[in-house]
N, C-alpha and C positions, 0 to 999 in steps of 0.2 A: 758310394763311402766317404765322409770328410776329410778334411786335407790332413784334420788331427789325427782323423782314425788311422790315415793310410800312413804317418809317421810314427805311429803307433803299433801299427802291424807290423814296420820295418823292422823295428827295436825288438819287437817279440821275436820276432822269426832272427834276428842276428843273434840275438842271444841264445837262442833254441839250438843255434849253429856253430857255438863258440861254445855251450858246453856240451854237445856233442863231438867235438874236435879234442874238448880237453880229458871226456871220457874215453876214447877211444887212445887217446895218447896214456891215461893211465890205468887202461885196460890190458894194451900193450906192456908198459913197463913190470906189471904185475904175472905178466905169464911169463917175465924171464929169470925176474927172481924166487928164488928157495925159502918161500916164506917157512917152508916144512922143515928145515933146517934152524930158521931164525926160532921157531915155538920152542924145536925140540934143545938147545942152548940154555934156554929157561927152564930147570927144573922146578916142580911142582913144591916140593921142601923151599925151594928160596922165594917163592911167587907165594907163598901159603906164609913165610916170614915177612916179607912185604906189607901183606894184608893186614895181618897183625899187629904190626908197628903201624899201619896207618892207621890200624881202629883205634889204638891208644891214645896215637895222638892228636888224631880229632876231639875224643871225649875228654884228655886233658888238658887242652883249649875252650871246646866249647864249652864244657860245664860250668866253669870259671864265670864264662861270660855271659850264660843264660842267668845264673843265678845273681850276677853281681847288676844287670841288668834289672830283673827284677825289685833287688834290694833298693838301690837307686829309685824304683818309679814308689815303691812303699813308702820309702821315706819322703816323698817328696810330697804324698797326699796325705801322711800325716799332716806334715805340716804347715799345710794346706788352711787359709782362713776361710774358705767357702764361698769367700766374696771376689777374689781376684781373676778375673774373666781370662787378660795373658799369662798368669800363670797358669791357669785350667787348660791352655792350649798346649804349653809347654809338659806337662804332667800325661797328657795325652799322647807327646811323642816319645816320652821316656817311658810307658807303657807300649809300644811299637816295637822295642828293641825286643823282651823276652817275648813276646810272641813271632817273632817272625825267627828267633834265634832254636825256639823250642821245633818250629815248619823245619824249618832246614836239618836240624839234628836228626829230626825225629828220620827223613829220609835217607840222609846217609847214614843213621845209625841199622835201616834193614837193609840198606845196599853194601857196606861194609859187611854185617855180619853174612850174609849168603855169598857174597866173595870168599872170605876166610875159610867159611863153612865147607866150600867149593876142594879145598884140599886138607881137608879133615884128616885124608890116613896118612901126609906126611908131615901132621903138626902132633908136637907132644903132648902130654896130656893134662899140664896142667894150662896151656895154648888153649885149649880145647872149652877147659874149664870158664878162664878169662873172656873168652868171648862168649859163652853164654851167660857169664855175671853181666857185662856191657850191654850185651841185648835186653835184660829184665831191668838192669837200672836205667838204663837209656828211654827204654820204654815209662818207664814210673816219673823220672823226671820232665820229661816231655808231657805228660797229663798233668801232674800238680805244678808245676809252674803256669800253665797255662789256665791253669783253673784259681791261684790265687790270685793269677791276673785279671781276668773277669770279675772275681769278687771285688779289685780294686774300684775297677770300672764300675762295677754293681752302688759301691761306697757314694761314688762320684755321680753318678748318675740310675738312684733307687726305680728309675721306672723300668729299668731293664730288666729284661726277663733271662731266665733259662741260665743251665749248666751244663758246664761242658763233659760231665759223666754223663750226659742226657742221650740218647742215640740221635733225639732232634731238637740239638743245640741250635745248629745255624737258623734254621726258620723260627723256633723261638726267638732268638735274639733278633734277628730280621721283623718279625709280628712288630717286636716292642722298641723301636730304631724308627727314628721319624725321618720325612721324606729328603732330608740333605742328605742323613747317611746312609738313606737306602743307594741314593744316586751314586754316591761314592763308589760302592758296593758293586753298582752294576757296571759303572765305568770302569773299576780295576779286572772287574771279571771278565768285561772285556779286551782289554790289554793282554791279561791271562791265556785269554784263547785266541788272540792273535798271535802272541807269542808262541803256545803249544802247537799251533798250524806250522809256526815257522822251525821249530823243535822237530816235531816229527818228520818234516821234510830231511832236515838235515841226518836225524838218526836212522831214516830209509835208506838214505845215500850210504851212510857209514856201515850199515846193516847187509847192504846190496852186496858194497865192495868186499866187506871181509868176509861173504860166503863166499867168494872165490878167491880171495889174497891168504885167509886163513883157515877155511874149510871148515866155518861157522855153522856151517847146513842156513836153513830156511826158515827156521823158527825165528829167530831176531828181527826178521822183516815180517813174518806172520804179528808178532807179537807190537811193534812198532804201528803197523798197519791197523791195527787191533784197534787199538787205544787212539790212533788217529779217527776210525769209524764212527767210534762209538762218543767222543766229542761231537764231533761235526754233527752227527746224526740227532746229540742231547740237545744240540744247538739251535737246529731246525726245529725240531719238536716244538721246542719251547716257544720258537716266533710265531709258529703256525700257533700255540695254544693263546698265544698273549693278544695275536690279531683278532681273534672269532669275537 
């Protein structure tokens, strides 16, 4: 074994040893804390109200930001003379805003809807109606705004193909992209894959500890590991396919 490899092995073993002692200490601490009393002190009514308010606040802030971002991009596209390349780059950056906002809000929409509805027995009827209204409104806006933004992109690049409403949109869009655009997608996808691996490791750790601390059971751990497994298998499968 080379000197550099021995050094890396020692660092790895040291990291594992530190993690073991940290985990042991956290485990001992959890064993001494009465987490059941902590959970019982927070009523379902209070939790439901908190999630309802958080759901409303996210949309009161998120929807205007998403719409304003689209309006700015549309205004810039309408004013573009069709020749200034520097201005075109600025317009492309402006169009990133509504797309990113809609993606984030879609995830928050689904997450907060599920969390709020979990406490449905403690919520008044008006809150339940508003929760469903937010879900439906969010789904519509997070579909319409990306579609309108993609239409703006098509005005700038007529060769682009695909509709956001089509289930095969991603493939159609990629097929109509040039090599430089595809390279950007590949690099960003790889960055997302690495971030996903790291996130899955952290979420596994949290779900593992929560299972003992808050008696959440094994389902959160299974769900996290299932997502992790699908992501890794999909990556390996695509690598094997491309190497043929």
